[in-house]
Structures are given as C-alpha cells and as structure tokens.
N, CA, C and O of each residue as an XYZ file, in Angstrom:
512
protein
N       5.699    -11.114     -6.820
C       5.063    -10.019     -7.309
C       2.967     -9.999     -6.647
O       2.192    -10.787     -6.105
N       2.947     -8.810     -7.087
C       1.605     -8.672     -6.623
C       0.494     -8.288     -7.902
O       0.744     -7.961     -9.062
N      -0.701     -8.447     -7.272
C      -1.867     -8.211     -8.044
C      -2.308     -7.087     -7.036
O      -2.468     -7.237     -5.825
N      -2.492     -5.806     -7.842
C      -3.461     -5.007     -7.265
C      -4.761     -4.287     -7.989
O      -4.737     -3.303     -8.729
N      -6.110     -5.203     -7.485
C      -6.841     -4.836     -8.182
C      -7.954     -3.305     -7.669
O      -8.595     -3.151     -6.630
N      -7.799     -2.280     -9.005
C      -8.526     -1.747     -8.278
C      -9.776     -1.650     -8.998
O     -10.030     -2.473     -9.878
N     -11.136     -0.075     -8.504
C     -12.273     -0.439     -9.059
C     -12.221      0.956    -10.426
O     -11.462      1.924    -10.370
N     -12.803      0.800    -11.074
C     -12.563      1.786    -12.638
C     -14.346      1.970    -12.170
O     -15.165      1.258    -11.590
N     -14.350      3.641    -12.934
C     -15.565      4.546    -12.437
C     -16.579      3.534    -12.855
O     -17.554      3.370    -12.122
N     -16.419      2.597    -14.325
C     -17.316      2.088    -14.905
C     -17.952      1.117    -14.249
O     -19.012      0.574    -14.561
N     -16.644      0.740    -12.498
C     -17.347     -0.673    -11.905
C     -16.305     -2.007    -12.839
O     -15.589     -2.891    -12.369
N     -16.431     -1.867    -13.416
C     -15.484     -2.714    -14.156
C     -14.694     -2.807    -13.152
O     -14.870     -1.932    -12.305
N     -12.986     -4.383    -12.709
C     -12.378     -4.769    -12.532
C     -10.568     -3.650    -13.393
O     -10.272     -3.173    -14.489
N      -9.984     -3.753    -12.154
C      -8.664     -2.573    -13.098
C      -7.902     -3.326    -12.515
O      -8.082     -3.197    -11.305
N      -6.251     -4.895    -12.998
C      -6.049     -4.841    -11.909
C      -4.264     -5.540    -12.769
O      -4.124     -6.448    -13.589
N      -3.178     -4.613    -12.098
C      -2.136     -5.162    -12.643
C      -1.300     -4.929    -11.305
O      -1.728     -4.570    -10.208
N       0.397     -5.317    -11.801
C       1.194     -5.851    -10.959
C       2.120     -5.316    -10.504
O       2.856     -4.851    -11.374
N       2.473     -5.141     -9.412
C       3.065     -4.305     -8.181
C       3.981     -4.680     -7.022
O       3.654     -5.357     -6.047
N       5.243     -4.110     -7.281
C       6.076     -4.425     -5.964
C       5.318     -4.071     -4.605
O       4.504     -3.149     -4.535
N       5.596     -4.733     -3.743
C       5.160     -4.273     -2.450
C       6.116     -4.861     -0.989
O       6.821     -5.859     -0.841
N       5.696     -3.570      0.073
C       7.280     -3.961      0.493
C       6.255     -2.518      2.152
O       5.270     -1.786      2.252
N       7.216     -2.895      2.825
C       6.796     -2.769      4.705
C       7.738     -1.320      4.201
O       8.684     -0.999      3.481
N       6.672     -0.717      5.195
C       7.442      1.308      5.598
C       6.635      1.369      6.861
O       5.551      1.919      7.060
N       7.658      0.455      7.935
C       7.478      0.692      9.265
C       6.568     -0.375      9.714
O       6.916     -1.555      9.689
N       5.458     -0.007     10.107
C       4.436     -1.342     10.222
C       3.382     -1.351      8.698
O       2.841     -2.401      8.349
N       3.227     -0.214      8.001
C       2.944     -0.265      7.163
C       2.849     -1.119      5.688
O       3.853     -1.784      5.435
N       1.924     -1.158      4.857
C       1.765     -2.207      4.166
C       1.688     -1.331      2.552
O       0.717     -1.134      1.822
N       3.105     -0.944      2.396
C       2.909      0.232      0.712
C       3.118     -0.510     -0.625
O       3.508     -1.673     -0.724
N       2.728      0.526     -1.894
C       4.071     -0.030     -2.715
C       3.857      1.950     -3.439
O       2.883      2.695     -3.328
N       4.966      2.153     -3.999
C       5.808      3.512     -4.920
C       5.379      3.307     -6.760
O       5.258      2.402     -7.585
N       5.258      4.956     -6.661
C       4.584      4.737     -7.684
C       5.483      6.003     -7.962
O       5.990      6.824     -7.199
N       5.496      5.840     -9.551
C       6.358      7.055     -9.896
C       5.471      8.394    -11.398
O       5.887      9.279    -12.145
N       4.208      7.766    -11.105
C       3.218      8.367    -11.629
C       2.205      8.813    -11.872
O       2.338      8.742    -13.094
N       1.120      9.295    -11.729
C      -0.105      9.024    -11.265
C      -1.259      8.540    -12.142
O      -1.991      9.325    -12.744
N      -1.354      7.563    -12.175
C      -2.108      6.798    -13.404
C      -3.368      6.143    -12.427
O      -3.627      6.356    -11.243
N      -4.039      5.250    -13.442
C      -5.182      5.150    -13.363
C      -5.416      3.933    -11.951
O      -6.458      3.771    -11.316
N      -4.931      3.667    -11.878
C      -4.785      2.789    -10.458
C      -4.780      3.374     -9.537
O      -5.295      2.981     -8.490
N      -3.962      4.899     -9.743
C      -3.677      5.836     -7.929
C      -5.424      6.145     -7.760
O      -6.131      5.796     -6.815
N      -6.034      7.266     -9.578
C      -7.489      7.722     -9.177
C      -7.923      6.816     -8.981
O      -8.649      7.213     -8.070
N      -8.170      5.651     -9.067
C      -9.163      4.216     -8.834
C      -9.113      4.507     -7.145
O     -10.111      4.194     -6.497
N      -8.097      5.029     -6.538
C      -7.958      4.546     -5.238
C      -8.234      5.496     -4.404
O      -8.669      5.344     -3.263
N      -7.935      6.726     -5.066
C      -8.895      7.655     -4.460
C     -10.003      8.073     -4.513
O     -10.397      8.909     -3.700
N     -10.966      7.467     -5.733
C     -11.838      7.821     -6.271
C     -12.852      6.749     -5.253
O     -13.927      7.087     -4.757
N     -12.222      5.463     -5.113
C     -13.063      4.745     -4.067
C     -11.994      3.585     -3.219
O     -11.789      2.625     -3.963
N     -11.520      3.492     -2.326
C     -10.331      3.353     -1.416
C      -9.996      1.577     -1.614
O      -9.003      0.867     -1.453
N     -11.572      1.332     -2.094
C     -11.004     -0.573     -1.586
C     -10.709     -1.017     -2.567
O     -11.421     -1.030     -3.571
N      -8.839     -1.777     -2.399
C      -8.791     -2.687     -3.107
C      -8.270     -3.975     -2.505
O      -8.085     -4.073     -1.292
N      -7.965     -5.252     -3.598
C      -7.027     -6.510     -2.980
C      -6.075     -6.809     -3.855
O      -5.900     -6.771     -5.073
N      -5.516     -7.115     -2.900
C      -3.611     -7.121     -3.083
C      -3.754     -8.751     -3.258
O      -4.655     -8.991     -2.453
N      -3.228    -10.526     -4.091
C      -3.273    -11.146     -4.520
C      -1.726    -11.837     -4.127
O      -1.246    -10.736     -3.857
N      -1.253    -12.224     -4.027
C      -0.296    -12.733     -3.515
C      -0.326    -14.479     -3.891
O      -1.138    -15.341     -3.555
N       1.371    -14.591     -5.024
C       0.775    -16.233     -4.803
C       2.114    -16.876     -4.405
O       3.041    -16.153     -4.039
N       2.223    -17.980     -4.455
C       3.712    -18.882     -3.581
C       4.055    -19.375     -4.786
O       3.281    -19.555     -5.726
N       5.888    -19.721     -4.753
C       6.092    -20.599     -5.882
C       5.264    -21.776     -5.953
O       4.815    -22.359     -4.966
N       5.121    -22.032     -6.886
C       4.797    -23.318     -7.277
C       5.629    -24.750     -6.937
O       6.810    -25.019     -7.158
N       4.740    -25.431     -6.417
C       4.572    -26.683     -5.038
C       4.880    -27.794     -6.413
O       4.066    -27.458     -7.273
N       5.562    -28.738     -6.840
C       5.571    -30.197     -7.796
C       4.595    -31.010     -6.343
O       4.772    -31.254     -5.150
N       3.121    -31.256     -7.804
C       2.750    -32.703     -6.799
C       1.243    -31.432     -6.045
O       0.231    -32.113     -6.213
N       0.894    -30.378     -5.536
C       0.172    -30.429     -5.458
C      -0.879    -29.239     -6.116
O      -0.495    -28.327     -6.849
N      -2.551    -29.510     -5.601
C      -3.205    -29.388     -6.621
C      -3.123    -27.952     -6.160
O      -2.172    -27.467     -6.773
N      -3.523    -27.280     -5.580
C      -3.947    -25.307     -5.065
C      -2.618    -24.760     -3.848
O      -2.671    -24.738     -2.619
N      -2.117    -24.583     -4.266
C      -0.557    -24.073     -3.705
C      -1.454    -22.784     -2.658
O      -2.473    -22.127     -2.874
N      -0.602    -22.839     -1.615
C      -1.460    -21.355     -0.617
C      -0.796    -19.982     -1.409
O       0.337    -19.591     -1.688
N      -2.109    -19.527     -1.584
C      -1.702    -17.900     -1.014
C      -2.802    -17.075     -1.148
O      -3.838    -17.614     -1.537
N      -2.817    -15.637     -0.865
C      -3.054    -14.563      0.236
C      -4.079    -13.481     -0.464
O      -3.676    -12.584     -1.204
N      -5.420    -13.688     -0.134
C      -5.840    -12.254     -0.752
C      -5.852    -11.283      0.765
O      -6.277    -11.526      1.895
N      -5.226    -10.199      0.203
C      -5.787     -9.113      1.808
C      -6.305     -7.950      0.581
O      -5.900     -7.404     -0.444
N      -7.846     -8.032      1.758
C      -8.539     -7.146      0.977
C      -8.783     -5.668      1.760
O      -9.381     -5.734      2.834
N      -8.379     -4.420      1.309
C      -7.624     -3.295      2.228
C      -7.955     -2.206      1.760
O      -8.861     -2.194      0.927
N      -7.316     -0.971      2.159
C      -8.104      0.374      1.856
C      -7.170      1.343      1.686
O      -6.504      1.955      2.520
N      -7.208      1.415      0.334
C      -5.740      2.221     -0.002
C      -5.808      3.813      0.039
O      -6.838      4.409     -0.277
N      -4.847      4.351      0.377
C      -4.841      5.932      0.815
C      -3.333      6.102     -0.291
O      -2.334      5.383     -0.252
N      -3.643      7.531     -1.421
C      -1.935      7.944     -1.667
C      -1.803      9.216     -0.912
O      -2.537      9.967     -0.269
N      -0.216      9.119     -1.359
C      -0.111     10.227     -0.743
C       1.533     10.867     -1.872
O       2.148     10.082     -2.594
N       1.733     11.665     -1.799
C       2.401     12.283     -2.801
C       3.425     12.025     -1.807
O       3.038     11.798     -0.660
N       5.617     12.019     -2.250
C       6.388     11.352     -1.561
C       7.262     11.618     -2.584
O       7.133     11.259     -3.755
N       8.311     12.370     -2.023
C       9.425     12.180     -2.438
C      10.430     10.997     -1.776
O      11.638     11.195     -1.900
N       9.956      9.694     -1.033
C      10.336      8.759      0.062
C      10.236      8.059     -1.577
O      11.368      7.915     -2.038
N       9.368      7.702     -2.324
C       8.834      6.548     -3.332
C      10.552      6.127     -3.993
O      10.735      4.924     -4.180
N      11.743      7.089     -4.324
C      12.873      6.640     -4.335
C      13.876      5.190     -3.868
O      14.329      4.157     -4.362
N      13.827      6.203     -2.138
C      14.375      5.246     -0.846
C      13.279      3.866     -0.730
O      13.991      2.897     -0.465
N      12.161      3.536     -0.809
C      11.499      2.563     -0.854
C      11.677      1.709     -1.812
O      11.831      0.490     -1.885
N      11.603      3.006     -2.883
C      11.415      1.437     -4.470
C      13.787      0.522     -4.134
O      14.107     -0.660     -4.256
N      14.573      1.515     -3.816
C      15.520      1.000     -3.847
C      15.902      0.023     -3.040
O      16.950     -0.612     -3.162
N      14.571     -0.225     -1.683
C      14.602     -1.128     -1.120
C      13.544     -2.341     -0.633
O      13.529     -3.177      0.271
N      12.364     -1.825     -2.141
C      12.057     -3.177     -2.914
C      12.858     -4.138     -3.617
O      12.927     -5.367     -3.597
N      13.607     -2.968     -4.420
C      14.167     -4.045     -5.945
C      15.442     -4.243     -5.344
O      16.192     -4.465     -6.294
N      16.207     -4.292     -4.117
C      16.810     -5.420     -3.226
C      16.346     -6.603     -3.284
O      17.061     -7.494     -3.742
N      14.498     -6.989     -2.643
C      13.738     -8.217     -3.036
C      13.403     -8.781     -3.885
O      13.332     -9.969     -4.202
N      13.027     -7.265     -4.557
C      12.025     -8.285     -6.425
C      13.512     -8.397     -7.020
O      13.687     -9.537     -7.450
N      14.563     -7.632     -7.170
C      15.625     -7.655     -8.385
C      16.342     -8.534     -7.741
O      16.176     -9.753     -7.748
N      17.420     -7.723     -6.985
C      18.442     -8.784     -6.494
C      18.981     -7.654     -5.194
O      18.863     -6.429     -5.203
N      19.612     -8.550     -4.086
C      20.436     -7.921     -3.302
C      21.085     -6.457     -3.374
O      21.111     -5.505     -2.594
N      21.646     -6.719     -4.778
C      22.670     -5.698     -4.845
C      22.235     -4.558     -5.617
O      23.054     -3.687     -5.911
N      20.829     -4.462     -6.034
C      20.138     -3.597     -7.513
C      20.086     -2.339     -6.744
O      19.879     -2.133     -5.548
N      20.338     -1.519     -7.778
C      20.163     -0.274     -7.867
C      19.384      0.551     -8.529
O      19.448      0.806     -9.732
N      18.645      0.972     -7.748
C      17.224      2.162     -8.575
C      18.148      4.075     -8.716
O      18.450      4.933     -7.886
N      18.295      3.929    -10.438
C      18.917      5.830     -9.869
C      17.514      6.049    -10.204
O      16.637      5.357    -10.720
N      17.617      7.762     -9.540
C      16.802      8.897     -9.509
C      17.222      9.542    -10.863
O      18.363      9.864    -11.196
N      15.502      9.726    -11.923
C      16.105     10.074    -12.332
C      16.240     11.888    -12.323
O      15.740     12.706    -11.550
N      16.811     12.007    -13.095
C      17.677     13.709    -13.528
C      15.900     14.411    -13.015
O      14.960     13.767    -13.482
N      15.535     15.643    -12.119
C      14.242     16.311    -12.265
C      13.522     15.368    -11.631
O      12.696     16.085    -11.067
N      13.214     14.102    -11.281
C      11.894     13.191    -11.186
C      10.950     14.081    -10.467
O      11.343     15.096     -9.893
N       9.812     13.740    -10.491
C       8.830     14.394     -9.551
C       8.935     13.486     -8.793
O       9.488     12.404     -8.987
N       8.012     14.152     -7.182
C       8.295     12.890     -6.072
C       7.587     11.686     -6.168
O       7.718     10.855     -5.269
N       6.704     11.422     -7.324
C       5.687      9.868     -7.121
C       4.992     10.478     -5.405
O       4.908     11.466     -4.676
N       4.562      8.748     -5.546
C       3.938      9.072     -4.644
C       4.148      7.083     -3.830
O       4.936      6.138     -3.775
N       2.781      7.539     -3.378
C       3.032      5.666     -1.806
C       1.891      5.612     -1.548
O       1.240      6.648     -1.409
N       1.245      4.174     -1.390
C      -0.065      4.002     -1.455
C       0.243      3.350     -0.493
O       1.198      2.609     -0.728
N      -0.341      3.264      1.012
C      -0.235      2.707      2.019
C      -2.033      1.815      1.897
O      -3.103      2.132      1.378
N      -1.531      0.608      2.696
C      -2.755     -0.653      3.247
C      -3.117      0.412      4.165
O      -2.549      1.239      4.878
N      -4.690     -0.066      3.754
C      -5.076     -0.828      6.032
C      -5.750     -2.198      5.412
O      -6.793     -2.212      4.759
N      -5.006     -3.265      5.721
C      -5.859     -4.059      6.250
C      -6.914     -4.724      7.109
O      -6.819     -5.132      8.266
N      -8.087     -4.738      6.155
C      -9.631     -5.216      7.068
C      -9.700     -6.354      6.590
O     -10.876     -6.705      6.679
N      -8.771     -7.552      5.882
C      -9.759     -8.794      6.248
C      -8.291     -9.605      5.436
O      -7.721     -8.826      4.672
N      -7.703    -10.898      5.510
C      -7.257    -11.597      4.694
C      -7.737    -13.438      4.282
O      -7.622    -14.581      4.725
N      -8.187    -12.836      3.391
C      -8.282    -14.489      2.295
C      -7.613    -15.178      2.150
O      -6.497    -15.054      2.655
N      -8.049    -16.609      1.145
C      -7.653    -17.319      0.283
C      -6.471    -18.500      0.929
O      -5.642    -17.814      1.527
N      -6.249    -19.341      0.992
C      -5.371    -21.009      1.734
C      -4.298    -20.541      2.096
O      -3.464    -19.961      1.401
N      -4.268    -20.781      3.250
C      -3.151    -21.003      4.297
C      -3.398    -19.983      5.782
O      -4.240    -19.163      6.147
N      -2.433    -20.442      6.214
C      -2.260    -19.697      8.002
C      -3.403    -19.050      7.801
O      -4.528    -19.418      8.138
N      -3.021    -17.848      7.111
C      -3.241    -16.572      7.856
C      -5.055    -15.973      7.332
O      -5.741    -14.987      7.602
N      -5.218    -17.102      6.557
C      -6.753    -16.414      6.438
C      -7.662    -16.587      7.286
O      -8.032    -17.559      7.946
N      -8.233    -14.729      7.129
C      -8.869    -15.169      8.525
C     -10.518    -15.260      7.395
O     -11.528    -15.215      8.097
N     -10.753    -15.351      6.159
C     -11.675    -16.194      6.184
C     -11.833    -17.356      4.729
O     -10.980    -17.711      3.916
N     -12.316    -17.474      4.771
C     -12.660    -19.407      4.192
C     -11.846    -18.500      2.291
O     -11.742    -17.274      2.251
N     -11.656    -18.885      1.736
C     -11.350    -18.729     -0.107
C     -13.138    -18.844     -0.495
O     -13.980    -19.485      0.134
N     -13.309    -18.136     -1.527
C     -14.101    -18.607     -2.228
C     -14.121    -19.140     -3.908
O     -15.147    -19.618     -4.391
C-alpha cells in the first residue's frame, strides 16, 4: 500500500492509502469517484507517495521510499482494467474486480516523478 499526500485548500496535508501500479512506463493510481484527493491534485499537483517495506526483525530503520511527483487527473473508462491488474498484486493472483452496473468511467492519476527520497539505494536525496 502507498500513502498519498496531497495539499488541502487551506494548506494542510491530506493523506490517504491507495493502490498504485504501472500503466506502460507511467506510475498510476485508479479512483472510482471524484473525491478530495483528486480535487486537491487538480488545484495543486504536488504530491508525495510513501512506500514502506515489510518489517525485518532487528532492523532499526527499514528501507522506505518517498516519491515526490506531480499528479495529473484524467477521466478514463480504463480504471476497471487497471484496477483488475492492481488487485492481482494487492489482493490475490486470482482476484476479480466486478465492474458495477452503470458505472461511471472513473479517474486515473498519472504521476510525473521529480525526485525520490527515503532510505535505500533508490534515494536521490537524503532522508530528512
């Protein structure tokens, strides 16, 4: 799971947990409804995505990654296809995502990575 941080209109942080995956070379997330995080991204595209790894016994600080990016929201009927692909990673390899009857197209957020931080070999900037 990934923690997505966006910026509320008053400047306060808004954090939610999402599924994230790839669509070709793009880092993407899928969303069924136009909610607070999508409205925040449209208004201010700066986001942070925080990735944790499973805990290792005896390790003081586990590796983690923080991706600083710009999000772009696009309406798309492809969310169901991408969500089904993500479910196979996040739920189980045989997970099925039923498309709700009369469902709206939904939204895909594409993330343009600006820098990567955290603790690990992927970090392009030191952890703060």
